[in-house]
N, CA and C atoms as an extended XYZ file, in Angstrom:
168
Properties=species:S:1:pos:R:3:atomname:S:1:resname:S:1:resid:I:1 pbc="F F F"
N         0.863       -1.132        0.032 N   MET     1
C         0.044       -0.017        0.038 CA  MET     1
C         0.864        1.251        0.032 C   MET     1
N         0.488        2.223       -0.740 N   ILE     2
C         1.224        3.485       -0.809 CA  ILE     2
C         0.387        4.581       -0.183 C   ILE     2
N         0.963        5.318        0.745 N   LYS     3
C         0.217        6.388        1.364 CA  LYS     3
C         0.900        7.716        1.028 C   LYS     3
N         0.210        8.593        0.362 N   LEU     4
C         0.690        9.895        0.013 CA  LEU     4
C        -0.200       10.990        0.660 C   LEU     4
N         0.394       11.988        1.139 N   GLU     5
C        -0.426       13.042        1.802 CA  GLU     5
C        -0.046       14.453        1.147 C   GLU     5
N        -1.134       15.215        0.980 N   LEU     6
C        -0.854       16.612        0.445 CA  LEU     6
C        -0.943       17.493        1.734 C   LEU     6
N        -0.062       18.459        1.796 N   PRO     7
C        -0.032       19.350        2.963 CA  PRO     7
C        -1.111       20.428        2.964 C   PRO     7
N        -1.780       20.545        1.744 N   ILE     8
C        -2.797       21.555        1.646 CA  ILE     8
C        -4.129       20.965        1.143 C   ILE     8
N        -5.223       21.685        1.396 N   MET     9
C        -6.530       21.211        0.942 CA  MET     9
C        -6.685       21.756       -0.472 C   MET     9
N        -7.324       20.981       -1.329 N   PRO    10
C        -7.587       21.523       -2.709 CA  PRO    10
C        -8.636       22.643       -2.653 C   PRO    10
N        -8.592       23.534       -3.595 N   PRO    11
C        -9.585       24.601       -3.649 CA  PRO    11
C       -10.928       23.921       -4.013 C   PRO    11
N       -12.023       24.629       -3.818 N   SER    12
C       -13.294       24.107       -4.190 CA  SER    12
C       -13.444       23.910       -5.660 C   SER    12
N       -14.298       23.079       -6.085 N   VAL    13
C       -14.483       22.784       -7.500 CA  VAL    13
C       -14.920       24.094       -8.240 C   VAL    13
N       -15.642       24.920       -7.555 N   ASN    14
C       -16.130       26.173       -8.202 CA  ASN    14
C       -14.958       27.150       -8.523 C   ASN    14
N       -13.837       27.016       -7.814 N   THR    15
C       -12.689       27.884       -8.087 CA  THR    15
C       -11.663       27.236       -8.934 C   THR    15
N       -11.814       25.934       -9.213 N   LEU    16
C       -10.829       25.272      -10.046 CA  LEU    16
C       -10.970       25.515      -11.564 C   LEU    16
N       -12.157       25.891      -11.888 N   TRP    17
C       -12.463       26.073      -13.374 CA  TRP    17
C       -13.029       27.458      -13.635 C   TRP    17
N       -12.809       27.926      -14.884 N   VAL    18
C       -13.340       29.177      -15.343 CA  VAL    18
C       -14.112       28.902      -16.645 C   VAL    18
N       -15.334       29.489      -16.728 N   ASN    19
C       -16.109       29.281      -17.960 CA  ASN    19
C       -15.908       30.539      -18.825 C   ASN    19
N       -15.601       30.293      -20.040 N   LYS    20
C       -15.409       31.383      -21.021 CA  LYS    20
C       -16.243       31.023      -22.255 C   LYS    20
N       -16.337       32.028      -23.154 N   HIS    21
C       -17.160       31.746      -24.356 CA  HIS    21
C       -16.702       30.581      -25.202 C   HIS    21
N       -15.470       30.130      -25.118 N   ARG    22
C       -14.961       29.008      -25.907 CA  ARG    22
C       -14.836       27.762      -25.160 C   ARG    22
N       -15.391       27.688      -23.901 N   GLY    23
C       -15.343       26.478      -23.194 CA  GLY    23
C       -14.918       26.702      -21.715 C   GLY    23
N       -14.545       25.620      -21.049 N   ARG    24
C       -14.181       25.600      -19.665 CA  ARG    24
C       -12.643       25.420      -19.518 C   ARG    24
N       -12.015       26.199      -18.696 N   TYR    25
C       -10.572       26.181      -18.569 CA  TYR    25
C       -10.164       26.127      -17.104 C   TYR    25
N        -8.999       25.549      -16.835 N   LYS    26
C        -8.513       25.460      -15.440 CA  LYS    26
C        -8.129       26.923      -15.066 C   LYS    26
N        -8.523       27.326      -13.930 N   SER    27
C        -8.271       28.662      -13.386 CA  SER    27
C        -6.839       28.798      -12.961 C   SER    27
N        -6.368       30.004      -12.678 N   LYS    28
C        -5.003       30.242      -12.187 CA  LYS    28
C        -4.782       29.508      -10.855 C   LYS    28
N        -5.807       29.536       -9.984 N   ARG    29
C        -5.761       28.877       -8.698 CA  ARG    29
C        -5.728       27.342       -8.911 C   ARG    29
N        -6.443       26.818       -9.933 N   GLY    30
C        -6.413       25.417      -10.204 CA  GLY    30
C        -5.086       24.936      -10.738 C   GLY    30
N        -4.435       25.771      -11.529 N   LYS    31
C        -3.187       25.453      -12.118 CA  LYS    31
C        -2.094       25.430      -10.982 C   LYS    31
N        -2.220       26.465      -10.063 N   GLU    32
C        -1.239       26.540       -8.973 CA  GLU    32
C        -1.349       25.308       -8.069 C   GLU    32
N        -2.615       24.898       -7.727 N   PHE    33
C        -2.794       23.715       -6.880 CA  PHE    33
C        -2.295       22.515       -7.596 C   PHE    33
N        -2.468       22.335       -8.878 N   GLU    34
C        -2.015       21.194       -9.620 CA  GLU    34
C        -0.459       21.106       -9.544 C   GLU    34
N         0.252       22.241       -9.661 N   GLU    35
C         1.688       22.231       -9.630 CA  GLU    35
C         2.188       21.856       -8.215 C   GLU    35
N         1.539       22.422       -7.197 N   ILE    36
C         1.956       22.124       -5.801 CA  ILE    36
C         1.720       20.596       -5.553 C   ILE    36
N         0.575       20.132       -5.934 N   ALA    37
C         0.259       18.694       -5.725 CA  ALA    37
C         1.251       17.815       -6.433 C   ALA    37
N         1.532       18.108       -7.684 N   LYS    38
C         2.462       17.283       -8.487 CA  LYS    38
C         3.859       17.295       -7.765 C   LYS    38
N         4.330       18.454       -7.323 N   HIS    39
C         5.655       18.515       -6.667 CA  HIS    39
C         5.674       17.733       -5.359 C   HIS    39
N         4.640       17.840       -4.588 N   GLU    40
C         4.565       17.158       -3.310 CA  GLU    40
C         4.521       15.628       -3.494 C   GLU    40
N         3.666       15.191       -4.425 N   LEU    41
C         3.589       13.724       -4.667 CA  LEU    41
C         4.871       13.176       -5.214 C   LEU    41
N         5.549       13.935       -6.122 N   LYS    42
C         6.820       13.411       -6.607 CA  LYS    42
C         7.854       13.331       -5.515 C   LYS    42
N         7.806       14.296       -4.586 N   LYS    43
C         8.741       14.320       -3.472 CA  LYS    43
C         8.541       13.146       -2.508 C   LYS    43
N         7.254       12.761       -2.336 N   GLN    44
C         6.945       11.702       -1.379 CA  GLN    44
C         7.096       10.295       -2.041 C   GLN    44
N         6.815       10.134       -3.299 N   TYR    45
C         6.821        8.806       -3.980 CA  TYR    45
C         8.120        8.719       -4.785 C   TYR    45
N         8.980        7.850       -4.338 N   LYS    46
C        10.288        7.679       -5.010 CA  LYS    46
C        10.275        6.430       -5.842 C   LYS    46
N         9.135        5.695       -5.856 N   GLY    47
C         9.111        4.431       -6.606 CA  GLY    47
C         8.867        4.737       -8.098 C   GLY    47
N         8.653        3.616       -8.787 N   GLU    48
C         8.414        3.764      -10.242 CA  GLU    48
C         6.893        3.836      -10.525 C   GLU    48
N         6.456        4.744      -11.305 N   ALA    49
C         5.085        4.921      -11.734 CA  ALA    49
C         4.721        3.777      -12.666 C   ALA    49
N         3.539        3.226      -12.535 N   THR    50
C         3.109        2.206      -13.519 CA  THR    50
C         1.810        2.610      -14.116 C   THR    50
N         1.639        2.189      -15.365 N   LYS    51
C         0.399        2.452      -16.064 CA  LYS    51
C        -0.466        1.204      -16.038 C   LYS    51
N        -1.729        1.469      -15.733 N   LYS    52
C        -2.723        0.277      -15.798 CA  LYS    52
C        -3.214        0.191      -17.220 C   LYS    52
N        -3.301       -0.961      -17.762 N   THR    53
C        -3.884       -1.139      -19.081 CA  THR    53
C        -5.217       -1.852      -18.923 C   THR    53
N        -5.927       -1.977      -20.029 N   ALA    54
C        -7.218       -2.668      -19.976 CA  ALA    54
C        -7.035       -4.114      -19.627 C   ALA    54
N        -5.884       -4.689      -19.839 N   GLN    55
C        -5.708       -6.098      -19.551 CA  GLN    55
C        -5.192       -6.329      -18.106 C   GLN    55
N        -4.874       -5.231      -17.380 N   GLY    56
C        -4.526       -5.454      -16.021 CA  GLY    56
C        -3.335       -4.765      -15.682 C   GLY    56
């Protein structure tokens, strides 16, 4: 079992996305949270990432 923890709470769903005339986009706050989360998870998990396929 792998246990990873984020030191911050994610922003609410309403602040993660911005609606514009050409569609929905990740907000500045959403992008910032994504970068922080990626950095923290990479720092905690030193193992090899695996991809799950349809076959298992």
